[in-house]
C-alpha positions as CSV (number, residue, x, y, z in Angstrom):
1,X,-15.8,-219.6,55.8
2,X,-14.3,-219.2,52.3
3,X,-10.7,-220.4,51.8
4,X,-8.5,-217.4,50.8
5,X,-5.4,-217.9,48.7
6,X,-2.3,-215.7,48.6
7,X,-1.5,-213.6,45.5
8,X,1.5,-215.9,44.9
9,X,-0.7,-219.0,44.9
10,X,-3.0,-217.4,42.3
11,X,0.0,-216.3,40.2
12,X,1.5,-219.8,40.3
13,X,-1.8,-221.3,39.1
14,X,-1.9,-218.7,36.3
15,X,1.7,-219.3,35.3
16,X,1.0,-223.0,34.7
17,X,-0.2,-221.7,31.3
18,X,2.7,-221.2,28.8
19,X,1.3,-218.0,27.2
20,X,0.7,-216.5,30.7
21,X,4.3,-217.3,31.6
22,X,5.7,-215.7,28.5
23,X,3.7,-212.5,29.1
24,X,4.6,-212.4,32.8
25,X,8.3,-212.9,32.1
26,X,8.3,-210.2,29.4
27,X,6.6,-207.8,31.7
28,X,9.2,-208.5,34.4
29,X,12.0,-208.0,31.9
30,X,10.4,-204.7,30.7
31,X,10.2,-203.6,34.4
32,X,13.9,-204.6,34.9
33,X,14.9,-202.4,32.0
34,X,13.0,-199.4,33.5
35,X,13.9,-199.8,37.2
36,X,16.8,-202.2,37.3
37,X,15.6,-204.3,40.1
38,X,17.4,-207.6,39.8
39,X,15.7,-209.1,42.9
40,X,12.3,-208.8,41.1
41,X,13.6,-210.7,38.1
42,X,15.0,-213.4,40.4
43,X,11.8,-213.7,42.4
44,X,9.7,-213.9,39.2
45,X,12.0,-216.7,37.8
46,X,11.6,-218.6,41.1
47,X,7.8,-218.2,40.8
48,X,7.8,-219.5,37.2
49,X,9.9,-222.5,38.2
50,X,7.4,-223.2,41.0
51,X,4.5,-223.0,38.6
52,X,6.2,-225.3,36.2
53,X,6.7,-228.1,38.7
54,X,9.4,-226.8,41.0
55,X,13.2,-227.0,41.1
56,X,13.2,-230.8,41.2
57,X,11.2,-231.0,37.9
58,X,13.4,-228.4,36.3
59,X,16.5,-230.2,37.5
60,X,15.3,-233.4,35.8
61,X,14.7,-231.4,32.5
62,X,18.1,-229.8,32.6
63,X,20.0,-232.9,33.9
64,X,21.3,-230.9,36.8
65,X,21.4,-231.7,40.5
66,X,18.4,-230.0,42.2
67,X,20.6,-228.5,44.9
68,X,22.9,-226.9,42.4
69,X,20.0,-225.6,40.4
70,X,18.4,-224.2,43.5
71,X,21.7,-222.4,44.4
72,X,21.9,-220.9,40.9
73,X,18.4,-219.6,41.0
74,X,18.7,-218.1,44.5
75,X,22.2,-216.6,44.0
76,X,21.8,-213.0,45.1
77,X,25.6,-212.2,45.1
78,X,25.9,-212.4,41.3
79,X,22.9,-211.0,39.5
80,X,23.7,-212.3,36.0
81,X,20.7,-210.4,34.5
82,X,22.4,-207.2,35.6
83,X,25.7,-208.0,33.9
84,X,24.1,-209.2,30.8
85,X,21.7,-206.2,30.7
86,X,24.6,-203.8,31.0
87,X,26.6,-205.4,28.2
88,X,23.6,-205.7,25.9
89,X,22.6,-202.1,26.6
90,X,26.1,-200.9,25.7
91,X,25.8,-202.8,22.4
92,X,22.3,-201.4,21.7
93,X,20.3,-204.5,22.4
94,X,18.0,-205.8,25.1
95,X,16.6,-209.2,26.1
96,X,13.2,-210.4,25.1
97,X,11.1,-213.4,26.1
98,X,9.6,-215.5,23.4
99,X,8.6,-219.2,23.1
100,X,10.9,-221.7,21.6
101,X,9.6,-222.9,18.3
102,X,8.8,-226.3,19.7
103,X,6.5,-226.4,22.8
104,X,8.2,-229.7,23.8
105,X,11.7,-228.4,23.5
106,X,14.2,-230.4,25.5
107,X,15.9,-228.2,28.1
108,X,19.0,-230.4,28.5
109,X,21.2,-227.9,26.6
110,X,21.0,-225.5,29.6
111,X,22.6,-227.8,32.1
112,X,26.1,-227.0,30.9
113,X,25.4,-223.3,31.0
114,X,23.8,-223.4,34.4
115,X,26.6,-225.6,35.8
116,X,29.1,-222.9,34.9
117,X,27.1,-220.4,37.0
118,X,27.8,-222.3,40.1
């Protein structure tokens, strides 16, 4: 019998590729601007984190405690994307996903920002 994988398992495998991740996140962000579903953005981000090695790997890269980072990523009470989207929309802007100039960019700068979200 053939081993069947879930859609999420296939997606996580695809999102190990940087270009696939950028396209996926931009599509999710575009969808957010049309429909406003913050839960989909949050679930997509969780999937990307899983594809890139999981919360513990991201925690190492950001210098954050894995439990704090996990709490930030799963916070359903304060959808930051919604607040940011509303403000940017009022100013006539929108978010976009694009790669950093360096593929090996150090993510440590985000630890202070994410810590404030706690």
